[in-house]
N, C-alpha and C positions, 0 to 999 in steps of 0.2 A: 253102754250103760242103759239100764231099763228104769223107767219111772212109772208110777201109778197115776193115772189120769181119769177124769170123769168120762165114762162111756155113755151113760144115758140116765135120764131122770124123768120120773112122773112127778110133776110139780103141782102140789096142792090137791091131792085126792082126799076123799072123805072116808073115814073108817066106817064101814057098814055093819061089821060084826066084830065081836071079841070072844074067843072061845078058850077060856082058861084051861079046860080039861083036855084039849088036844095036845099032841106031843110036841108041837113047836112049829114055827115058820110063819109066813104071811101068805095068804091065799089072795091071788090077784086075777081079775077078769082077764081071760086070754086075749081079748081084743086090746086091752091096755098093754099087756105084755108084748104083743106083736108090734104095736105102735112105738113102744119104747125100746125095742130090740132086746127084750129080756127073755130068758129061757127058764124052764122049770129047773129047780135046784140051784139056780144062780144065787150067789151071796149078794145081799143088798144091805144098805144102811137105810134105816127108817128114822126120819127126823120129825118129831111132833111139834107142829107150829103152836099148838095150844099150851103146852107145858114145858117145852124145851128138851124133853127126853130124846135120847138117841140110842138106837140099838142096832145090832147086826143080826141077820137071820138069813133064811133061804126061801126061795119062792116055790109055792105049789100053784099049779094051774087052777083057776076058778072058771066057773061056767061062762062061756063066751056070751057077751052082750048083757051080762047080769049086773055089771057095775060093782061087783063084789070086791072089797078090800077088807080082809079079815085077819086080824092078828090072832095068832094061836099060841097056846101054852103060856109060859111065864110072861112073854112079851105083852099079853093081853092086859097085864096090870099097868102097863106104861101108856096105854091109849084107851080112850073111851069111845063108844059109838058116837059118831058125830064129829070127832076130832079131825082136824085137817093135818095131813102128813105129806112129807116129800119122800119119795122112794128113789134112792140113788144107787147106781152101780158104777163100778170102776173097772179099768182094764190095765194090765201091765204091758207097756210097749217100749220099743227102742226109742230113744230120745228124739231122733229125727222123724220117726213115724208119729210120735206124740205131738210134735210141733204142727203137723199137717192135719191131724185128726179133728173132726168136728163132731162133738157129742150130739146124741139124739135127745132133744128136749120136747116133752109132751105136756100140754096144758089142757087137761080134761075140763069139760063143762060140768054143770050141775048134774048130780047123780052119777058122777064118774064116767060120763059119756064123752065120746070123742067129738061129736057135734050133732 
């Protein structure tokens, strides 16, 4: 049996940009992606702490070290610049593997910096 479990999480990053006219996705600083074991085009869930909105999209690499977290396309209507969000990724694993797996949890500092 396979189950879906938490793979990794960027906990409480700040939306730095919202681009309604882009085709879609979320752009994330490549340093944040590496720290949270996220890859380009990976499906993620974005949870807005400010308004409770939840959405699913995919990741585009942002400039390394920039702190960028930009919602693109229609998702830009669900978050405003300055909102705090949680970016979550999941993985499908065999039950026994899932019992042993420890998710990667990243808690960025102000400006979406790692420290």
